[in-house]
C-alpha positions as CSV (number, residue, x, y, z in Angstrom):
1,M,62.4,57.3,-24.4
2,K,63.7,53.8,-24.6
3,K,63.8,53.7,-20.8
4,T,60.1,54.5,-20.6
5,L,59.1,51.7,-23.0
6,L,61.2,49.2,-21.1
7,V,59.5,50.0,-17.8
8,A,56.1,49.7,-19.5
9,A,56.9,46.3,-21.0
10,V,58.1,44.9,-17.7
11,A,54.9,46.1,-16.0
12,V,52.8,44.3,-18.5
13,I,54.7,41.0,-18.0
14,V,54.4,41.2,-14.2
15,I,50.6,41.8,-14.5
16,A,50.2,38.9,-16.9
17,M,52.1,36.5,-14.6
18,A,50.2,37.6,-11.5
19,G,46.8,37.0,-13.2
20,G,47.8,33.5,-14.2
21,A,49.1,32.6,-10.7
22,S,45.9,33.6,-8.8
23,A,43.6,31.3,-10.8
24,A,42.7,28.2,-8.6
25,P,42.4,24.7,-10.2
26,A,38.7,23.5,-10.6
27,A,37.5,21.7,-7.4
28,P,35.9,18.2,-7.9
29,T,32.2,17.9,-7.1
30,T,30.0,15.0,-6.0
31,D,26.2,14.9,-6.6
32,V,24.3,13.4,-3.7
33,S,20.8,12.0,-4.2
34,A,18.3,9.6,-2.7
35,S,15.1,7.9,-3.8
36,V,12.5,6.8,-1.3
37,T,10.9,3.5,-2.2
38,P,7.1,3.3,-2.0
39,I,6.3,0.3,0.1
40,C,3.6,-1.0,2.5
41,M,4.2,-3.6,5.2
42,S,1.7,-5.4,7.3
43,N,1.4,-4.0,10.8
44,G,-1.5,-6.2,11.9
45,N,-3.7,-8.8,10.4
46,G,-7.5,-8.5,10.3
47,V,-10.3,-10.8,11.4
48,M,-13.8,-11.0,10.2
49,S,-16.0,-13.3,12.1
50,I,-19.8,-13.8,12.1
51,T,-22.3,-16.2,13.6
52,I,-25.1,-17.0,11.2
53,D,-28.5,-17.7,12.6
54,P,-30.6,-18.9,9.6
55,S,-33.8,-18.3,11.5
56,A,-33.1,-14.6,12.2
57,V,-31.5,-13.3,9.0
58,G,-33.2,-10.4,7.3
59,A,-33.9,-9.6,3.7
60,L,-30.5,-7.8,3.3
61,G,-28.6,-10.8,4.7
62,Y,-25.7,-10.4,7.1
63,T,-22.9,-7.9,7.1
64,F,-19.7,-8.7,9.0
65,Q,-19.7,-5.1,10.3
66,G,-23.3,-5.2,11.4
67,Q,-23.7,-8.6,12.9
68,G,-20.1,-9.8,13.3
69,T,-16.8,-8.9,14.7
70,V,-14.3,-7.0,12.5
71,T,-10.7,-6.1,13.1
72,Q,-9.4,-4.4,10.0
73,P,-5.9,-5.3,8.7
74,Q,-3.4,-2.4,9.2
75,V,-0.3,-1.4,7.2
76,K,2.5,1.1,7.4
77,C,3.3,2.7,4.0
78,T,5.8,5.2,2.7
79,K,4.5,8.7,3.5
80,S,2.2,10.1,0.8
81,A,2.7,7.1,-1.4
82,T,-0.5,5.7,-3.0
83,A,-0.6,1.9,-3.1
84,L,-3.2,0.0,-5.0
85,F,-4.0,-3.4,-3.8
86,T,-6.0,-6.5,-4.7
87,I,-7.4,-9.1,-2.4
88,T,-7.0,-12.7,-3.4
89,A,-8.5,-15.8,-1.8
90,S,-7.7,-19.5,-2.1
91,N,-11.5,-20.2,-2.6
92,A,-12.3,-17.3,-4.9
93,E,-15.5,-17.6,-6.8
94,G,-16.4,-15.2,-9.6
95,S,-15.3,-11.6,-9.5
96,N,-12.0,-10.4,-8.1
97,G,-12.0,-6.9,-9.5
98,A,-10.9,-3.6,-8.2
99,G,-12.8,-3.2,-5.0
100,S,-14.6,-6.6,-4.7
101,L,-14.0,-10.3,-4.2
102,A,-16.5,-13.1,-4.3
103,G,-15.3,-15.9,-2.1
104,L,-16.3,-19.2,-0.5
105,L,-16.2,-20.1,3.2
106,K,-15.2,-23.7,3.5
107,N,-15.3,-26.6,5.9
108,G,-14.0,-29.8,4.5
109,S,-16.7,-31.8,2.8
110,H,-19.5,-29.4,3.8
111,P,-21.1,-27.2,1.1
112,D,-19.4,-23.8,0.7
113,I,-21.0,-20.6,1.9
114,P,-20.6,-17.8,-0.7
115,Y,-19.7,-14.3,0.6
116,M,-18.7,-10.9,-0.8
117,L,-16.0,-8.5,0.2
118,T,-16.0,-4.9,-0.9
119,F,-13.2,-2.4,-0.3
120,N,-11.5,0.8,-1.6
121,P,-8.5,-0.6,-3.5
122,S,-6.0,2.1,-2.6
123,V,-4.3,3.4,0.5
124,V,-2.1,6.5,1.1
125,G,0.7,6.1,3.5
126,N,1.4,8.1,6.7
127,G,5.1,7.2,6.8
128,F,6.6,4.5,8.9
129,A,6.8,6.8,11.9
130,G,3.1,7.8,11.4
131,A,-0.1,6.2,12.3
132,N,-1.2,2.8,10.9
133,V,-3.5,2.8,7.9
134,N,-6.6,0.7,8.2
135,I,-7.6,-1.3,5.2
136,N,-11.4,-1.0,5.4
137,I,-12.9,-4.3,4.1
138,N,-16.7,-4.9,4.2
139,G,-18.0,-8.4,4.1
140,S,-21.5,-9.7,3.5
141,I,-23.5,-12.9,3.1
142,T,-26.8,-12.8,1.3
143,Q,-30.1,-13.9,2.9
144,G,-30.3,-16.9,0.5
145,A,-26.8,-18.1,1.4
146,A,-27.4,-17.6,5.1
147,Q,-30.7,-19.6,5.0
148,A,-29.7,-22.3,2.6
149,A,-30.8,-25.7,3.8
150,E,-27.5,-27.4,2.7
151,Y,-25.3,-25.7,5.2
152,D,-24.4,-27.8,8.2
153,A,-23.9,-26.4,11.7
154,A,-20.1,-26.1,11.6
155,A,-17.3,-23.5,11.4
156,Y,-16.4,-22.3,8.0
157,Q,-13.4,-20.2,7.1
158,E,-11.1,-18.8,4.5
159,T,-7.9,-16.7,4.5
160,V,-7.6,-13.8,2.0
161,T,-4.4,-12.1,1.0
162,L,-3.8,-8.4,0.2
163,T,-1.3,-7.8,-2.6
164,F,0.0,-4.2,-3.0
165,N,1.1,-2.7,-6.3
166,Y,2.9,0.7,-6.7
């Protein structure tokens, strides 16, 4: 009977040692992550140009899209990112809210011509490999401004800047 107990005790020790020997040490891990930055970059400047004929302006005034030449500014933005933007002008007059800007076209000492820009103040990106996004800006000059007697025959201009916020 002693012999049987001894064999059983040896078997238990071997099983316990085998179980401890087969457990592998914990493997180290590394978390990998990335964040995509929402950003818009200019991919083409716009031009709004109009010739004002004070004798032919109608009651609704002039629109740059109707009587002028318009090339909309273009941007490339992070895919699906929504960017809000404002337009600022060096000769801003009055409102510069979300979607509008009242500005002044200037020419040295000549009187300024007031104009209004309206726009949708947000864009959604197509990604940098995707198509450009047009920033649709509409411009207008009122009939009163177009026919005002104080404006000399000259070229008037202003540069406006788009500022993006994410």
